[in-house]
KERO-949278 format. One record per residue (C-alpha): residue in three letters; x, y, z. Coordinates in steps of 0.2 Angstrom, whole numbers, plus 2048, in hexadecimal, padded with zeros to 3 digits. Layout:
AlaXYZ;...
//
This chain:
Met7E38567EA;Glu7DA8537FA;Thr7E084C807;Lys7DC83D818;Thr7E383D829;Val7E982C829;Asn7ED82683E;Leu7F7816841;Arg7F680E853;Asp80080285C;Leu80F800853;Pro81E7FA85A;Glu82C80685D;Asp8387FC857;Phe82E7FB845;Val82C810846;Arg83E81484B;Gln84180A83D;Ala837812832;Lys83B821835;Ala84F81F834;Tyr84A817823;Ala84182381D;Ala84F831820;Leu85B826819;Ser85382B80B;Gly84E83A80B;Leu83D839810;Ser83283D820;Leu82C82F826;Lys81A83481B;Asp82083480B;Phe828825810;Val81881D816;Ile80F825809;Gln81E81C7FA;Ser81B80C803;Val80B80C801;Gln8098117EF;Ala8188037EC;Ala80D7F67F6;Met7FE7F77EC;Gln8047F87DB;Asn8107EA7E0;Asp8057DD7E6;Ile7F67E77E7;Gln7F07EA7D2;Pro7F67D87CD;Lys7E97CE7DC;Leu7DC7DE7D3;Ala7E07D97C4;Gly7E17C57C5;Ala7CE7CA7D3;Met7C47D37C1;Phe7CC7C37B5;Ala7C37B77C3;Lys7B37C27C4;Glu7B37C47AD;Ala7B77B37AD;Lys7A87AF7BA;Lys79C7BA7AD;Arg79F7AF79F;Ser79D79D7A6;Lys78C7A37AC;Lys7857A879A;
//
């Protein structure tokens, strides 16, 4: 798998400390914790929004015909 580098800057120290602790308690590295969290967010939040946007786009196309 090809990978890209993402740098997160200017995060509050408490946030990073809590994220590291949560990752450790879950048996994950901070990197793996962030990846899993982003994947979960995409599945639970973004996909329904994308589906809704695609439905609205199709409905708009149909109404123009």
